N, C-alpha and C positions, 0 to 999 in steps of 0.2 A: 154689639148685639142692639142696645137700644137704639143708636143711630140707624142702623137698619130698618127696625120695627117703625120708627118716626119716617124713614124716608120713602117705604112701601107706598103708603097710603097718599103720599104728597105727589109721589111720580104717576101713580095711577090717577089722582084726579087732573093732573097736566096733562095725561095722554087721553084721558076722557074729553076734556075742553077743546084739547087741538085736534082730535079725530070726529068727535058728535058735534061740535061747535064748529069754528074757525082758529086758523093758526094764530090769528092775533089774539084771540083768547089766551091760549097756552103762553104767549109772552107776557099778556097784561097779569096772568096768575103768578107768574115768576116776579114782576115788579110789586104786586101786591104783596106777595110772600116775603119779599126784602123789605118792605116798608112795614109790615106786622112784626116782623122780627125786629127792626129798629124799636119799635114803639115796646115792644115787650121788654127790651133790653133795658130801654130807660124807665120803665116802670120798676122792674127788677132793682137795678142799681139804686135809683132814688128812693125809692120805698125802703130798702135795707137800709139805706144811710140815714133816713128819716126816722125810722122805728129807733135804730141806735142812738140818734140824738136825743128822742124823748124818753126812750127807756132807761139807757145807762147811767145817766146822773142820778136818777132816783132809785134804782134797785142794782146798779153795778158798785163797784169799788173805785174809789176816787184816790188819785194819786199825784203827787207832784214830780214832774219829768222835769229834769235839767238838760239845757241846751249841750248838746254834744260837738257837733262839727256841721259843716256845710257839705252838701253834695248836688251837684248839678242844680245849684242857685236854690236849694231848698234847705232849709233848718232841720237837722236831725236831732230829737231829743231821745233820751235815755231814761227808762223806766223800770222798777224792779215790782214784779207780780208779788203775791202772798207767800208763794213758794220760793221766792229766793232768785226766781229767775229773770233774768235783764232781756228787755225788751226795747225796740227802737219805734218810734214816731215821727214820720217828717210829714211836715207842713209850715208854712210861713205864719204862724200864728201868734207868737210872742216873742219874748225878750229872751233872758237867762233861765226862765222857767216857765212852764204852762201846766195848767189843771188839767188832768184826762182822766175819763171814767172808763173802766174795761170791764167785760164780763167775766166773773173768775172761771167761768167753763172753756173761755175763748179769750185769753189775755192778750194776744196779739191785737185783737181788733178793738182798739181805744179809739174814742172821740173827744174832743175838747168841745167845750160849752161854745155854742154858737147862738147868735141873736136871734131875735123874731124874725128879722128880715131875711135872714140866710134860710130859717126852717119853713118861712111863707112861700120863699122862691122854689127850694125843693119840692113843696106841695104842689106849686103850680107845673114845675116840670113833669111832676108824677103824673098830674091829670092833664098834660099836654100828651104824655106817652100814653095814657090811657085812651085819647082820642085819637090819635095817630094808629094805633093798634087795632082800636075797634072800625075804625074807618077803612083801613085796610082789609079787616075781615068781613066789612059789610060789601066793601066792593068785589071781593073774591066771591061771597055768596050771590052777589047779583051776575056774577059773570057763569055761576054754576045755574042758578033759575033761569037766565036766559038761554043757555044751550040746552035744559031740558025741556024748556016750554016751546024752543023753537022762535 
């Protein structure tokens, strides 16, 4: 239902650009939409992980996870939350143990302590995603303005 509600105005805008403007505008709209979705996805994933990296070590629960095994060349660590439920964390971050922080409301979403360099790089990637998404939306807006004004 939500996908239909989102798809209807997008398809209507594409048809408008193709009929009132030029056929190339309709094709450029889809290219711009693809780039905008890529930028939004980048912003969403990077900002979510960045938030967890800064928030959870201060406001979450910190535990020591023990090395369990290797899967697909990735180390898997096992930790237990406050309710006694066991969870896994996969990342090549340490040796036999790694310190993790998790949200007590969602113990599966754990993070390890990242350095300043990693946090800064994630912030840069978030800003790049903002630029990509914003630039694509600006391009789509220019197509609409060009179509309307002739």
